[in-house]
C-alpha positions, 0 to 999 in steps of 0.5 A: 500500500505504501506504493500509493503514497503519491495519492496522499498530497494529490487528493487535497489538490484535486479537491481544491481544484474542483472547488476553486475552479467549478465552485463559483461557475456552477454555484456549488452548494455548501454541502457539496463544497464541504463534502468534496473538501472533507472527503478528499482529506479523509481519503488522504488520511486513510491512505496515509494510515494504510501506507504507514501500516504496510511500511512498518508492519506489513508483509513487505515491511521496509521499516526503518529503511526509507521508501522512495517512490522511484517507480512513480518518479520523474526527472523534474529538473534535469540539471545534468553534470555539475561540479561540486565547488564546496567541501573540497578542502574539508574532504581532502583534509580527511586523507583523500576520499571523494575529492582526492581523485577522479569521479566517474558518472554515467550520462546517457548510458556512457561513462564520463570521467570528471577531474577535481573539483568533484562532479555529480549528476544533478537530476532533481526528481519529483518523488515522495519518501516514506520513513519514520519522520515523514510518517509522523508528519503525514498523520499529523497533517492529514489527521488533525487537518481532517478534524479542522476541515470538518469543523470549518464546514459548520464554522464558515456556514453562510459565508459568501466565499465558502468555495474559495475558503475550501479551495485555499484550505485544500491547497494548504494541505497539498503544500504541507504534504509535499513539504513533509513527503518530498524526497529532496530539498527542492521539493521541500522548498516547493511545499515551503513556499506553497504554505507561505502563499496559502497562509497569505491567502487565508490570513487575508481571507477577509481582505476587505478588512484592513487588519486582515490585509495588513496581517497577511502582508506582514506574514508574507514579508516576514517569511520571505526573510527566512526563506532567503536564508533557507534557499541559500542553505539549499544552494550550499547543500547542492554545491557541497554534496552534489545532490538534493536527495535526503538520503545522499546528503545525510550519507555524505554529511555523516562523514564530515568532521564535527566542527567544535564550539566556536568554529564556523566551518562549512556545515555551520554556515549551511546550518545557519541558513537552515536555522534562519528559514526555520525561525521564519516559518516556526515564528522564533525570535526575531522572526516571530512577529507575524504569528500573533497578527495571523489571528485576523483570519478565520479561526479554522485557519488559525487552528490549521496554521498553529497545529498541523501546518506552517509553524511545524514546517520549521521543526520538520526541516530542523529534524530532517537535517539533524545530521548537518546540525549535529556536526556543528556544535556552535549551531546546536548551541544557537538553536538551543539558546533561541528556543529557550529565549523564545519560550520564555519571551513569548510566554511573558507576552501572552499573559498580558494579552486580552484577546483569546486568539492572541493568547493562544498564538503566543502560547504556540510561539512559546511551545515551539520554543520548547521544541527548538530547545529540545532539538538544540540539545540533541533530543530531536525525538523529544522535539518531534514528540512534542510537535505531535502532542502540541498539534492535537491540543492546540487544534482543540484549543483554537476550535474550542475558542472558535466555537465560543467566539462564533456562538457569542457574536464574534467577540474575542475579549475575555470574560467569565463564561462558565455559567453562560456557556458551560459546554465551551467552558468545560472543553476549554478547561480540558484543552488548557489542562492538556497543554499544561500537562495537568491531569484532569477529572471529568467526574466528581472533580472541580474544573479550574477557573477559565475565562473566554469571550463573554457576552459582556463584550457584545452588548446587552442584547446578546447577554440577554439572549444568553441568559434567557437560553441558560435560565440565568 
C-alpha cells in the first residue's frame, strides 16, 4: 500500500481544484463544497494510515529503511553534470576520499570521467519518501487537518466565499504534504513556499478588512526573510554534496568532521541558513512577529496554521537535517539558546494579552520554543514528540475558542463564561489542562477557573439572549 503514497498530497489538490475552479461557475452548494473538501482529506488520511501500516508492519515491511517512490518518479529538473565547488578542502583534509581523485558518472548510458573539483549528476526528481519522520508528519497533517476541515464546514456556514475558503484550505494541505513527503530539498522548498502563499491567502481571507490585509502582508514579508536564508542553505547543500536527495546528503554529511564550539566551518554556515528559514516559518525570535497578527483570519485557519501546518514546517526541516546540525556544535548551541529565549519571551507576552486568539498564538510561539530547545540539545525525538502532542491540543484549543467566539457574536475579549456557556467552558478547561500537562477529572472533580469571550463584550442584547437560553 505504501506504493500509493503519491495519492496522499494529490487528493487535497484535486479537491481544491474542483472547488476553486467549478465552485463559483456552477454555484456549488455548501454541502457539496464541504463534502468534496472533507472527503478528499479523509481519503488522504486513510491512505496515509494504510501506507504507514504496510511500511512498518506489513508483509513487505521496509521499516526503518526509507521508501522512495522511484517507480512513480520523474526527472523534474534535469540539471545534468555539475561540479561540486564546496567541501573540497574539508574532504581532502580527511586523507583523500571523494575529492582526492577522479569521479566517474554515467550520462546517457556512457561513462564520463570528471577531474577535481568533484562532479555529480544533478537530476532533481519529483518523488515522495516514506520513513519514520515523514510518517509522523503525514498523520499529523492529514489527521488533525481532517478534524479542522470538518469543523470549518459548520464554522464558515453562510459565508459568501465558502468555495474559495475550501479551495485555499485544500491547497494548504497539498503544500504541507509535499513539504513533509518530498524526497529532496527542492521539493521541500516547493511545499515551503506553497504554505507561505496559502497562509497569505487565508490570513487575508477577509481582505476587505484592513487588519486582515495588513496581517497577511506582514506574514508574507516576514517569511520571505527566512526563506532567503533557507534557499541559500539549499544552494550550499547542492554545491557541497552534489545532490538534493535526503538520503545522499545525510550519507555524505555523516562523514564530515564535527566542527567544535566556536568554529564556523562549512556545515555551520549551511546550518545557519537552515536555522534562519526555520525561525521564519516556526515564528522564533526575531522572526516571530507575524504569528500573533495571523489571528485576523478565520479561526479554522488559525487552528490549521498553529497545529498541523506552517509553524511545524520549521521543526520538520530542523529534524530532517539533524545530521548537518549535529556536526556543528556552535549551531546546536544557537538553536538551543533561541528556543529557550523564545519560550520564555513569548510566554511573558501572552499573559498580558486580552484577546483569546492572541493568547493562544503566543502560547504556540512559546511551545515551539520548547521544541527548538529540545532539538538544540540533541533530543530531536523529544522535539518531534512534542510537535505531535502540541498539534492535537492546540487544534482543540483554537476550535474550542472558535466555537465560543462564533456562538457569542464574534467577540474575542475575555470574560467569565462558565455559567453562560458551560459546554465551551468545560472543553476549554480540558484543552488548557492538556497543554499544561495537568491531569484532569471529568467526574466528581472541580474544573479550574477559565475565562473566554463573554457576552459582556457584545452588548446587552446578546447577554440577554444568553441568559434567557441558560435560565440565568
